[in-house]
VEXZA-154132 format. One line per 4 residues: number of its first residue (from 1); for each residue z, y negated, x negated of C-alpha. Coordinates in steps of 0.5 Angstrom, whole numbers, padded with zeros to 4 digits, m for minus. Each point is the difference from the previous one (the first is absolute). Layout:
// residues N
NUM = Z,Y,X | ...
//
This chain:
// residues 101
1 = 0131,0176,0052 | 0003,0002,m0007 | m0002,m0002,m0007 | 0002,0004,m0006
5 = 0001,m0003,m0007 | 0002,0004,m0006 | 0003,m0003,m0006 | 0001,0005,m0005
9 = 0001,m0005,m0006 | 0006,m0002,0004 | 0002,0006,0002 | 0000,m0002,0008
13 = m0004,0001,0005 | m0002,m0004,0007 | m0002,0001,0007 | m0002,m0007,0004
17 = 0001,0001,0008 | m0005,m0005,0003 | 0001,m0002,0007 | 0007,0003,0001
21 = 0003,m0002,0007 | 0005,m0004,0001 | 0005,0004,0003 | m0001,0005,m0005
25 = 0002,m0004,m0006 | 0007,0001,0000 | 0000,0007,0001 | m0006,0000,m0006
29 = 0005,m0004,m0005 | 0006,0004,0001 | m0004,0007,m0001 | m0003,m0003,m0006
33 = 0008,m0001,m0002 | 0002,0006,0002 | m0005,0004,m0005 | 0001,m0004,m0006
37 = m0006,m0005,0001 | m0001,m0007,m0001 | m0003,m0005,0004 | m0005,m0004,m0005
41 = m0003,m0005,0006 | 0001,m0001,0007 | m0005,m0006,0003 | m0003,m0002,0006
45 = m0008,m0001,m0001 | m0004,m0004,0005 | m0005,0003,0004 | m0004,m0006,0001
49 = 0000,m0003,m0007 | 0000,0004,m0006 | 0004,m0005,m0004 | 0006,m0001,0004
53 = 0005,0005,m0002 | 0008,m0001,0000 | 0005,0004,m0003 | 0005,m0001,0006
57 = m0001,0001,0007 | m0003,m0006,0003 | 0003,m0003,0006 | m0006,0002,0004
61 = m0002,0007,m0002 | m0005,0001,0005 | m0007,0000,m0004 | 0003,0003,m0006
65 = 0000,0007,m0003 | 0006,0003,m0004 | m0001,0003,m0007 | 0005,0004,m0004
69 = m0001,0002,m0008 | 0005,0005,m0001 | 0001,0004,m0007 | 0003,0005,m0003
73 = 0001,0003,m0007 | m0001,0007,0003 | m0006,0001,0004 | 0003,0006,0005
77 = 0005,m0005,0003 | m0006,m0005,0001 | m0004,0006,0003 | 0006,0002,0005
81 = 0001,m0007,0002 | m0008,m0001,0002 | 0000,0007,0003 | 0006,m0002,0004
85 = m0003,m0007,0002 | m0007,0003,0002 | 0004,0006,0004 | 0003,m0006,0004
89 = m0006,m0004,0001 | m0004,0006,0002 | 0006,0002,0005 | 0000,m0007,0003
93 = m0008,0000,0001 | 0001,0007,0004 | 0006,m0002,0004 | m0005,m0006,0002
97 = m0005,0004,0002 | 0004,0004,0004 | 0003,m0006,0004 | m0007,m0002,0001
101 = m0002,0006,0004
//
């Protein structure tokens, strides 16, 4: 799930990527750096307790969802990163469906 936030007064845009798969974290971070985006926040939020939020990977990451906030001064770079992420997630879901047939 993606949440977009725009801050016109500071001249930058943000997108929040919620519930990112652990296997996709490194790929998404490299993609953001490649397209001149900055990772503002990376957090592990408990699925069971709303008040438990870590800014580092916990020892046992089961039961946590990973959220990333990425910002860029140019909205085009951020839109392209979002497009590539959505395409990858869609393709992974498609391949999982093909395997289950």
